[in-house]
BAKEFI-66884 format. One record per residue (C-alpha): residue in three letters; x, y, z. Coordinates in nm, 3 decimals. Example, Ala and Ser with C-alpha at 12.3 -4.5 7.8 and 13.67 -1.06 7.14 Angstrom:
node residu: ala&xx: 1.230&yy: -0.450&zz: 0.780 $
node residu: ser&xx: 1.367&yy: -0.106&zz: 0.714 $
//
This chain:
node residu: unk&xx: 0.779&yy: 0.784&zz: -2.788 $
node residu: unk&xx: 0.721&yy: 0.571&zz: -2.478 $
node residu: unk&xx: 0.442&yy: 0.434&zz: -2.264 $
node residu: unk&xx: 0.438&yy: 0.518&zz: -1.892 $
node residu: unk&xx: 0.197&yy: 0.321&zz: -1.678 $
node residu: unk&xx: 0.063&yy: 0.461&zz: -1.353 $
node residu: unk&xx: -0.227&yy: 0.247&zz: -1.239 $
node residu: unk&xx: -0.166&yy: 0.111&zz: -0.891 $
node residu: unk&xx: -0.418&yy: 0.331&zz: -0.720 $
node residu: unk&xx: -0.345&yy: 0.629&zz: -0.504 $
node residu: unk&xx: 0.005&yy: 0.639&zz: -0.364 $
node residu: unk&xx: 0.307&yy: 0.853&zz: -0.438 $
node residu: unk&xx: 0.547&yy: 0.770&zz: -0.719 $
node residu: unk&xx: 0.874&yy: 0.644&zz: -0.574 $
node residu: unk&xx: 1.056&yy: 0.532&zz: -0.888 $
node residu: unk&xx: 1.016&yy: 0.323&zz: -1.202 $
node residu: unk&xx: 1.052&yy: -0.034&zz: -1.325 $
node residu: unk&xx: 1.279&yy: -0.045&zz: -1.630 $
node residu: unk&xx: 1.117&yy: -0.357&zz: -1.774 $
node residu: unk&xx: 1.472&yy: -0.483&zz: -1.843 $
node residu: unk&xx: 1.542&yy: -0.179&zz: -2.063 $
node residu: unk&xx: 1.865&yy: -0.095&zz: -1.879 $
node residu: unk&xx: 1.984&yy: 0.168&zz: -2.127 $
node residu: unk&xx: 1.716&yy: 0.407&zz: -2.000 $
node residu: unk&xx: 1.841&yy: 0.403&zz: -1.640 $
node residu: unk&xx: 2.080&yy: 0.703&zz: -1.665 $
node residu: unk&xx: 1.819&yy: 0.906&zz: -1.851 $
node residu: unk&xx: 1.554&yy: 0.843&zz: -1.588 $
node residu: unk&xx: 1.803&yy: 0.905&zz: -1.308 $
node residu: unk&xx: 1.862&yy: 1.256&zz: -1.441 $
node residu: unk&xx: 1.487&yy: 1.316&zz: -1.480 $
node residu: unk&xx: 1.414&yy: 1.206&zz: -1.123 $
node residu: unk&xx: 1.673&yy: 1.440&zz: -0.969 $
node residu: unk&xx: 1.437&yy: 1.737&zz: -0.957 $
node residu: unk&xx: 1.171&yy: 1.544&zz: -0.765 $
node residu: unk&xx: 1.344&yy: 1.488&zz: -0.431 $
node residu: unk&xx: 1.129&yy: 1.757&zz: -0.270 $
node residu: unk&xx: 0.817&yy: 1.568&zz: -0.386 $
node residu: unk&xx: 0.924&yy: 1.248&zz: -0.212 $
node residu: unk&xx: 1.038&yy: 1.054&zz: -0.516 $
node residu: unk&xx: 1.309&yy: 0.812&zz: -0.402 $
node residu: unk&xx: 1.455&yy: 0.776&zz: -0.753 $
node residu: unk&xx: 1.433&yy: 0.400&zz: -0.728 $
node residu: unk&xx: 1.515&yy: 0.262&zz: -1.070 $
node residu: unk&xx: 1.456&yy: -0.112&zz: -1.071 $
node residu: unk&xx: 1.583&yy: -0.317&zz: -1.366 $
node residu: unk&xx: 1.342&yy: -0.607&zz: -1.357 $
node residu: unk&xx: 1.029&yy: -0.655&zz: -1.558 $
node residu: unk&xx: 0.701&yy: -0.665&zz: -1.370 $
node residu: unk&xx: 0.401&yy: -0.836&zz: -1.523 $
node residu: unk&xx: 0.028&yy: -0.809&zz: -1.527 $
node residu: unk&xx: -0.059&yy: -0.458&zz: -1.637 $
node residu: unk&xx: -0.159&yy: -0.242&zz: -1.931 $
node residu: unk&xx: 0.191&yy: -0.165&zz: -2.058 $
node residu: unk&xx: 0.275&yy: -0.525&zz: -2.148 $
node residu: unk&xx: 0.133&yy: -0.523&zz: -2.501 $
node residu: unk&xx: 0.328&yy: -0.207&zz: -2.583 $
node residu: unk&xx: 0.648&yy: -0.353&zz: -2.439 $
node residu: unk&xx: 0.610&yy: -0.671&zz: -2.644 $
node residu: unk&xx: 0.558&yy: -0.462&zz: -2.959 $
node residu: unk&xx: 0.890&yy: -0.284&zz: -2.901 $
node residu: unk&xx: 0.769&yy: 0.049&zz: -2.764 $
node residu: unk&xx: 0.965&yy: 0.145&zz: -2.452 $
node residu: unk&xx: 0.716&yy: 0.084&zz: -2.173 $
node residu: unk&xx: 0.759&yy: 0.143&zz: -1.805 $
node residu: unk&xx: 0.565&yy: 0.102&zz: -1.483 $
node residu: unk&xx: 0.606&yy: 0.365&zz: -1.211 $
node residu: unk&xx: 0.660&yy: 0.226&zz: -0.862 $
node residu: unk&xx: 0.420&yy: 0.365&zz: -0.604 $
node residu: unk&xx: 0.328&yy: 0.343&zz: -0.241 $
node residu: unk&xx: 0.070&yy: 0.066&zz: -0.241 $
node residu: unk&xx: -0.153&yy: 0.201&zz: 0.037 $
node residu: unk&xx: -0.485&yy: 0.016&zz: 0.006 $
node residu: unk&xx: -0.443&yy: -0.103&zz: -0.351 $
node residu: unk&xx: -0.400&yy: -0.476&zz: -0.290 $
node residu: unk&xx: -0.602&yy: -0.496&zz: 0.029 $
node residu: unk&xx: -0.908&yy: -0.281&zz: -0.035 $
node residu: unk&xx: -0.949&yy: -0.087&zz: -0.360 $
node residu: unk&xx: -0.809&yy: -0.302&zz: -0.643 $
node residu: unk&xx: -1.099&yy: -0.412&zz: -0.866 $
node residu: unk&xx: -1.351&yy: -0.370&zz: -0.588 $
node residu: unk&xx: -1.649&yy: -0.154&zz: -0.502 $
node residu: unk&xx: -1.411&yy: 0.047&zz: -0.280 $
node residu: unk&xx: -1.220&yy: 0.175&zz: -0.586 $
node residu: unk&xx: -1.389&yy: 0.513&zz: -0.576 $
node residu: unk&xx: -1.282&yy: 0.876&zz: -0.581 $
node residu: unk&xx: -1.326&yy: 0.905&zz: -0.205 $
node residu: unk&xx: -1.019&yy: 0.680&zz: -0.157 $
node residu: unk&xx: -0.787&yy: 0.915&zz: -0.350 $
node residu: unk&xx: -0.517&yy: 1.097&zz: -0.157 $
node residu: unk&xx: -0.513&yy: 1.441&zz: -0.325 $
node residu: unk&xx: -0.149&yy: 1.520&zz: -0.238 $
node residu: unk&xx: -0.043&yy: 1.185&zz: -0.383 $
node residu: unk&xx: -0.247&yy: 1.243&zz: -0.697 $
node residu: unk&xx: -0.084&yy: 1.584&zz: -0.750 $
node residu: unk&xx: 0.264&yy: 1.434&zz: -0.708 $
node residu: unk&xx: 0.183&yy: 1.148&zz: -0.947 $
node residu: unk&xx: 0.051&yy: 1.391&zz: -1.211 $
node residu: unk&xx: 0.363&yy: 1.609&zz: -1.190 $
node residu: unk&xx: 0.599&yy: 1.313&zz: -1.227 $
node residu: unk&xx: 0.403&yy: 1.150&zz: -1.511 $
node residu: unk&xx: 0.363&yy: 1.478&zz: -1.701 $
node residu: unk&xx: 0.732&yy: 1.552&zz: -1.662 $
node residu: unk&xx: 0.832&yy: 1.212&zz: -1.799 $
node residu: unk&xx: 0.595&yy: 1.255&zz: -2.096 $
node residu: unk&xx: 0.733&yy: 1.604&zz: -2.164 $
node residu: unk&xx: 1.097&yy: 1.496&zz: -2.130 $
node residu: unk&xx: 1.038&yy: 1.202&zz: -2.363 $
node residu: unk&xx: 0.874&yy: 1.425&zz: -2.625 $
node residu: unk&xx: 1.150&yy: 1.687&zz: -2.606 $
node residu: unk&xx: 1.446&yy: 1.447&zz: -2.640 $
node residu: unk&xx: 1.652&yy: 1.490&zz: -2.955 $
node residu: unk&xx: 1.671&yy: 1.110&zz: -2.988 $
node residu: unk&xx: 1.426&yy: 0.834&zz: -2.914 $
node residu: unk&xx: 1.457&yy: 0.653&zz: -2.584 $
node residu: unk&xx: 1.671&yy: 0.340&zz: -2.614 $
node residu: unk&xx: 1.468&yy: 0.035&zz: -2.702 $
node residu: unk&xx: 1.493&yy: -0.333&zz: -2.623 $
node residu: unk&xx: 1.511&yy: -0.574&zz: -2.912 $
node residu: unk&xx: 1.186&yy: -0.724&zz: -3.034 $
node residu: unk&xx: 1.115&yy: -1.074&zz: -2.909 $
node residu: unk&xx: 1.204&yy: -1.356&zz: -3.144 $
node residu: unk&xx: 0.899&yy: -1.505&zz: -3.309 $
node residu: unk&xx: 0.967&yy: -1.877&zz: -3.275 $
node residu: unk&xx: 0.674&yy: -1.977&zz: -3.495 $
node residu: unk&xx: 0.798&yy: -1.783&zz: -3.798 $
node residu: unk&xx: 1.157&yy: -1.900&zz: -3.759 $
node residu: unk&xx: 1.046&yy: -2.267&zz: -3.746 $
node residu: unk&xx: 0.839&yy: -2.223&zz: -4.061 $
node residu: unk&xx: 1.135&yy: -2.076&zz: -4.244 $
node residu: unk&xx: 1.359&yy: -2.358&zz: -4.129 $
node residu: unk&xx: 1.586&yy: -2.134&zz: -3.924 $
node residu: unk&xx: 1.682&yy: -2.169&zz: -3.565 $
node residu: unk&xx: 1.627&yy: -1.906&zz: -3.299 $
node residu: unk&xx: 1.929&yy: -1.794&zz: -3.103 $
//
């Protein structure tokens, strides 16, 4: 099980943010290999990006990832505005995004093992109550 976030408007998928879950990099690299003809750059970035829907899943321990996309008009025109309408969609981009996202969902479901997970965050409040120290 995993959560894949794709919500930065229209714009082709170019790769994925690992959200600091580095163990998934070789898995995703192999999954991206078949998408060169669709314009996926196979960019696998290790850092964690903030401010989107996947964060609550990531904090709960579910592997959660944000696809990287061409930004097009997302930050300048359509993001949370009255211009965020179906007329702004690039149909070729939408088709490419759907293929990549569906493939990742399918590959995740068909894996013999779960995707590698990050450790759960330490709950400082509980450890202080119990008189223990956090690492």
